[in-house]
KOLNUMAR-929535 format. One record per residue (C-alpha): residue number from 1; residue in one letter; x negated, y, z negated. Coordinates in steps of 0.2 Angstrom, whole numbers. Example, Ala and Ser with C-alpha at 12.3 -4.5 7.8 and 13.67 -1.06 7.14 Angstrom:
# KOLNUMAR-929535
   i aa     X     Y     Z
   1  a   -62   -22   -39
   2  s   -68    -5   -36
//
This chain:
# KOLNUMAR-929535
   i aa     X     Y     Z
   1  x  -553   166  -428
   2  x  -547   165  -446
   3  x  -558   160  -462
   4  x  -562   142  -466
   5  x  -557   134  -483
   6  x  -573   139  -492
   7  x  -572   157  -487
   8  x  -553   157  -491
   9  x  -556   150  -509
  10  x  -570   162  -512
  11  x  -559   177  -506
  12  x  -545   170  -517
  13  x  -555   169  -532
  14  x  -562   187  -530
  15  x  -545   194  -528
  16  x  -537   184  -542
  17  x  -551   189  -554
  18  x  -550   208  -549
  19  x  -532   210  -548
  20  x  -535   222  -534
  21  x  -520   225  -522
  22  x  -523   216  -505
  23  x  -514   217  -489
  24  x  -501   204  -484
  25  x  -512   200  -469
  26  x  -527   196  -480
  27  x  -517   185  -491
  28  x  -510   176  -476
  29  x  -527   174  -469
  30  x  -532   166  -486
  31  x  -517   155  -486
  32  x  -518   148  -468
  33  x  -533   136  -471
  34  x  -529   130  -488
  35  x  -523   112  -489
  36  x  -505   108  -492
  37  x  -500   100  -509
  38  x  -489    84  -512
  39  x  -474    87  -523
  40  x  -481    75  -537
  41  x  -497    85  -538
  42  x  -487   100  -545
  43  x  -480    90  -560
  44  x  -486    98  -577
  45  x  -487   115  -585
  46  x  -495   130  -576
  47  x  -500   148  -580
  48  x  -496   161  -567
  49  x  -503   176  -561
  50  x  -499   188  -546
  51  x  -508   193  -531
  52  x  -502   211  -529
  53  x  -499   216  -511
  54  x  -488   232  -513
  55  x  -472   221  -514
  56  x  -458   228  -524
  57  x  -459   213  -536
  58  x  -478   218  -540
  59  x  -478   220  -559
  60  x  -460   214  -562
  61  x  -465   197  -569
  62  x  -478   205  -581
  63  x  -464   216  -587
  64  x  -453   200  -590
  65  x  -468   193  -600
  66  x  -470   178  -587
  67  x  -481   165  -593
  68  x  -480   152  -579
  69  x  -470   137  -573
  70  x  -467   120  -579
  71  x  -463   105  -568
  72  x  -457    91  -579
  73  x  -451    81  -565
  74  x  -446    84  -547
  75  x  -428    88  -552
  76  x  -433    97  -569
  77  x  -443   113  -565
  78  x  -443   128  -576
  79  x  -449   142  -564
  80  x  -449   157  -576
  81  x  -458   152  -593
  82  x  -459   169  -602
  83  x  -463   175  -619
  84  x  -450   181  -631
  85  x  -452   195  -644
  86  x  -460   184  -656
  87  x  -472   177  -643
  88  x  -464   160  -641
  89  x  -462   152  -624
  90  x  -445   149  -616
  91  x  -437   146  -600
  92  x  -429   162  -594
  93  x  -414   155  -585
  94  x  -405   172  -585
  95  x  -419   180  -574
  96  x  -421   164  -564
  97  x  -402   162  -561
  98  x  -405   144  -567
  99  x  -420   133  -565
 100  x  -427   124  -550
 101  x  -432   108  -541
 102  x  -447   102  -531
 103  x  -446    97  -512
 104  x  -458    95  -498
 105  x  -453   109  -487
 106  x  -459   115  -470
 107  x  -467   133  -470
 108  x  -477   140  -456
 109  x  -478   124  -447
 110  x  -484   113  -462
 111  x  -475   103  -475
 112  x  -480   107  -493
 113  x  -474   106  -510
 114  x  -461   119  -513
 115  x  -450   125  -528
 116  x  -432   128  -524
 117  x  -422   139  -536
 118  x  -405   132  -541
 119  x  -396   149  -542
 120  x  -404   160  -529
 121  x  -410   159  -511
 122  x  -428   158  -515
 123  x  -442   145  -512
 124  x  -459   146  -518
 125  x  -472   137  -507
 126  x  -488   130  -513
 127  x  -506   127  -506
 128  x  -521   120  -515
 129  x  -535   132  -519
 130  x  -544   119  -530
 131  x  -540   105  -542
 132  x  -533   117  -555
 133  x  -526   131  -544
 134  x  -513   133  -531
 135  x  -508   149  -521
 136  x  -489   152  -520
 137  x  -479   162  -508
 138  x  -461   167  -513
 139  x  -450   165  -498
 140  x  -431   169  -496
 141  x  -418   182  -492
 142  x  -419   191  -508
 143  x  -438   190  -510
 144  x  -443   196  -492
 145  x  -446   215  -493
 146  x  -449   223  -476
 147  x  -453   206  -470
 148  x  -467   204  -483
 149  x  -468   190  -495
 150  x  -473   190  -514
 151  x  -489   181  -517
 152  x  -495   173  -534
 153  x  -505   159  -540
 154  x  -504   145  -554
 155  x  -518   137  -564
 156  x  -516   121  -574
 157  x  -512   125  -592
//
């Protein structure tokens, strides 16, 4: 028996606040009961953070000075808003191999808002933690490492 939504949100908040490394099993257990998200609910600017799980990408976004994602419309998504050397925000299209768009995509038997990169085989799936926060799972050929996904979160900016 998995956790209910309340327990999942409490565990998510504890992990996000501590930055502790979790197992993918625990992160998947948190993900499972969370409600899905409609594409339109993702519109706007978000600050990002990672949920470390021992994935090869852990720490990589921090090194790139990743700030978050901006969803200007369903077809105009800036997935890698980063800080430059002066601290200014910019869309890092080199790192992202372009930008992205939003689609309702089925993942693990549920349709939820998902961000599809323009230039690489990667999809970020989202589920709601609360009105200001979503949990994300990066999925795709290049992001799966030993069958483990990369986990992160976004909070409304």
